[in-house]
Structure formats: structure tokens, C-alpha cells
N, C-alpha and C positions, 0 to 999 in steps of 0.2 A: 593604443593597441596597434601592433604591426599587422599589415594586411598585404598579402602577396597573391597575385594571380599566376598560375603555372600551367603551361601546356608544352607539348613536346612532339617530335616526330611528325612534322607536316607532310613530308614526302610528296612535294609537288612534282608530278611526272611530266614527261613530254607528251604532247597531244597525239603523237604517232611515232613509231619506230620500226626498224627493220628487224625481223627475226627469221632466220633460215631462208632468207631471200624473199620473204613476204612482208608487206606493209601491215603493221598492226595499228588499228585506229582505236585510241583510248581517249578521245576528246571528251566524251560524256563522263568518263571516270575523272578526268582532270577537272572538269567543271564542278563536280561534286566536292573535290578537295579544295578548290579555290573558294567555293561558296562557304564551306565550313570555316576556312581561314578568315574570310570577310566577316562572318558572324562573330567569331571569337575576338577579332580586332574591335568591332563595333561594341560588343558587350563589355570588353575590357575598358574601352573609353568611358562607357557609362558607369561602370563599377568604380573607377578611379582608385585603384589600389596604390599603395606606396611604390611598389615595384612589380614589374611583370617579368617573369623568368621564362625564356623560351629554351627548351632543353635540347635542341639540335636536330639534325637530319631534316634540313629544309627541303631537300630535293630527293627524288629518286634518281640516283646518279646513272650516267650513261658512259659509254666508251668514248664519247666525243666531248672534249673540253669546252668547245664553243657552245654546244647545246647546254651543258651544265652551267656555263657562265650566264646564258640567257635565263635559265630557270632560277638561278640565284637572284638575278636582278628583278625578275618578275615577282618573286616572293618578297624581297626586300621592299619593293615599291608598295606592296600591300601592308607591310609591317610599319612603314615609315610614320604613320600617324601615332604610333606608340613609342617612338624613339626616346622621348623625354624620360620615360620610366622603364624602358625595355632593356634587359640584359640578355644577350644571346650566346649560347654555348654551341660550338661547332660539334657536329656528329660525324660518324665515320663516312656517311654518304656525302658530306660537305667537303671532304678533303681528298678525294680520289686523285685529282689531277694536280701535280706539283706547280703547274703554271698558274693555278688559281689559288692565291693566298687568301684564305678565308678571313684572316684577321686584318688585312690591310685593304683588300679590294671590296670586302663586304663589311658587315657590322658585328662580327663575332668577337667575343671577349678573348683577348690573348692572355694566356697564363692563368690568371685568377683575379678575383675581385673580392674585397672584404668590405662589408657595409655594417657599421655599428649603429644599432637602433636602441632606443631606451628599453625595449622588451626582448631583444634577441640580437645575435650576430648572424648575418647572412654571409656565407662563403660560396661563391660561384667558382667551381674548380674546372678550369679548362685543361684537364690532363689529356694525355695522348689518346686519340681515337683512330689512329692509323693502324689497320690490321697488320699483324706480324705473322710470319710463317706461311703466308699465302703465296703459293707458286703455281701459276697457271689457273685455268678454269676447268680442268679435267675432273673426272669422277673422283670423289674423295678429297678434293683440294680443300674444301671448307672444314674438313675434319682436322686440318693442320693449323687453322687460323686461330690466333689468340690476340688479346689486347693486354698491354702492360703499361702502367704509369712509370715514368722514368724516375730514377733516384732524385733528380733535381726537383721534379714535380712533387714527389712525396715529401721532400724536405720543405718545399714551399708550404704544403698543407700543414705540416707539423708546426712551422712558424706561425701560420695563420691561426691555428687552434690555440697556440700559446698566447697570442695577442688578444684572443677573445676574452671578454669579461667572464671570470669563473662562475659568477652567480647567475648568468643568463644562458638560455639554451642557444645552441648553434644549429642553424638550418643550412645543410650542405647540399648543394645542387651539382649533379654530375650528368653526363650523358650515359656513360657505361656504368652499370650497377656495381656495387661493392659487396653484395651478399652472395650466398651460395645456393640460391633457389634452383638454379639450373641443374645442380647435382641431385637435389632431393625431389624436385618436381619438374622434370624436363618437359618442355612444351611439345617437342616432336623428336623424331629420330635424329635430327641434326644436333640438337642439344644433348641428347642421350649419348651420342658418339663423341661430342666435344663440348662440354659445358663452358669452356673458356672462350667460345665464340660469343658468349652472352655476359661474361663478367671479367673483371680484371684478373689476370693470372696471379698477380701479387696482391690479390684482395686481402688475404689473411694478414700480410704485413701491414696493410693500410688499416684494417680493423684493429689490430693490436696497437698501432700507433694512436688511433682515435681513443681507444680505451685508456691508454697510458696518459693521455692529455688531461684527464680529469674533468673534461667538459661533457655536458649532456648534449649529444649530437643526434640530430634527425637527418636521414639521408633521403633525397628525392632524385629519382633517375628515370630515364626513358629507355630507348634502345631495344628492349626485349618485346615490345608491343604486347603488353599484358597488364591487367589491373590486379596487382597483388600488393599486400602489405605483410611484413613479417618482422620478427626481431631476430637479428643475427649477431651473435656474440654480444648480447645486451644492447645492441644498437637498433632502434626502430628504423625500418627502411620501407619506403613507398616506391613502387614502380608503376608507371602509368602507360596505358596503351597509346597508340598513335592518335593524332588529333581526330582523324575520321577513319573508321573501319567500315568498309562497304559490304562485308560478308560476315555471317555468323560463324564463329569458329568454336567457341566453348563458353562456359559460364563467365570466365574472366577475360574473354576476348569477344565481346558482343558487338553486333552491328550498331553503329552510331558514333556520336562524337565523344570526346574525352577531354576535359579540362578541370582544373581544381582551384579552390581558394584555400589559403592557409592563413590562419589568424593566430597571433600569439599575444597574450596579455591576461592579466588577472589570474595568474598562476596556472594557466592551461594553454595547450596548443590544440586548435580545432582544425582538422583537415576535412574539407568537404569536396567530394568529387561529383561532377555533373555529367549528364549525357547518357551514354550507353549502359553504364552500371553505376548508378548513383550510390554514394556511401558517405557516411559522416563518422568521424572518429574524434572523440574528445579525450585528450591525454593530459593528465595532471603532471605538472612540472615539479 
């Protein structure tokens, strides 16, 4: 039986930062984030899954590349104990500064990775997470932001699906979700004004390509900071909240930790989420 541990969106912040000329102290908040990370690292070591998938956004990015570099190193040092089984996807917060190459300076998966297992095929898709259309930080700027996987990246995913064993399920891990949930159930006014800040703008093309592949694909994503599962265009999709939420937002964004185990074998996929909003789904393959 294939066993995967999955977590996403660590968002390790700086201990303090300047805002409007004032020093903001968030060392206590940072300590909570790092304690949660230390817990999931230790628990993952004990659980001993075949693979550990980290869905991206290691840091709360800043305007200073050197601060971000230090945050990346601090996070990687804590993850290092998992390196033998860990696969890391870069998130949009991880790639803000061009001088920081997430794939060579740190441990993020470049492009994509395919793992063939007796019970399933794992595809870790490192598609583009750089925001497009974002000009300045003025009012309404985020209403123009969107994400889009490049034609080369979509072609790579098409080839990866074609290479997957037809009789086995495919577990596809991304940072940016592929579904349309921000259109039907926006989390806030920002998503209502611009759903493409939360999903790939060419998601429909990607979903059509997945369906045309003839493979049974399950998609696991972060980015939106919400615990939701849905079926979009006949594709089961799971989105998980950040590793630690320190405030109560809503029923699917509860205060607490979030991480999950995924097991595939004996004709079923079992998805079990732990922490703030525990859930278990048993899906027949």
C-alpha cells in the first residue's frame, strides 16, 4: 500500500518587520509557526511514509531578498531531517525575488517529478507560481493578478499522464489549485473580484487534458488556505489550509494545524486530514 504524508503553506514569517514606519513584533506568532513545523517533521519521521509532499509557500515573503533568503534557510534546516523522502513544491511566496532561485539554492522540485509505485503514480507538478498581471501595490492591484501554467508545463503534464499506468490512479500534487471553487464559493471579496488569484487561469484547459488522458486523477493543492474537497469536471480535488492557522475564520478555515495522510491500495484511496478540521474520505478506485 502506498502511503504519503502531505502538508502545505508553512508561511514562516520574519520575527519583526517595518510597516508605515513602525516596527511590528511578531516573534510570538513566528514561534507558533516553527513549533507546528517541528511537530509535523517529528511526526512524519515517526509515521515513516513512502513519500512526504510539501506543497509550497515556505515563507511569508518580504520586500527584502536577504530576509527571504534567511527565512528559506531557516525553514530548510528544520525540514532537512525529512530530505530522504521529502519532495518540495515551490509556492508563489517562495519565488518573489529573481536573485533567489528556489530550485538551485534551496530544495524545491524543478519542473516536475514522476514516481511509479505498485499502487499508484505520483506526479509532483512544479508549474508556474509567479503571479502575472500584478503591477504595483496600489488599491485594486490584486484584482488584476492571475496564475497561468505555461504551454511547456502543460505539455509536460500531458506526457507525464500518458506515461502513467492506465490501470492505476494518479495522485497529482500542485501548489495552485486546478478547480473552480473560487468562482462558486469565494472565500472573501478579493476572490469574488478575481477568482484567478486562487486558481490557474487556464485551469479549464488543464482539466480537459486530464480527462482526455483516460487516467483516474486525484488533485491535491494548497495556496488558498482552506480545507475543501470537491469534484470538478469529474476530477476529485482536495485543497488544504496552511500548516498552522492561528485565528478562527470559518468552518473550513479553523484555528489549528493541518496535515494529511493519503493511502492507496486494495482498490481504494483513503484521505485522512488531521488537526483543525479532521476528516476521512474513503474513495473506491
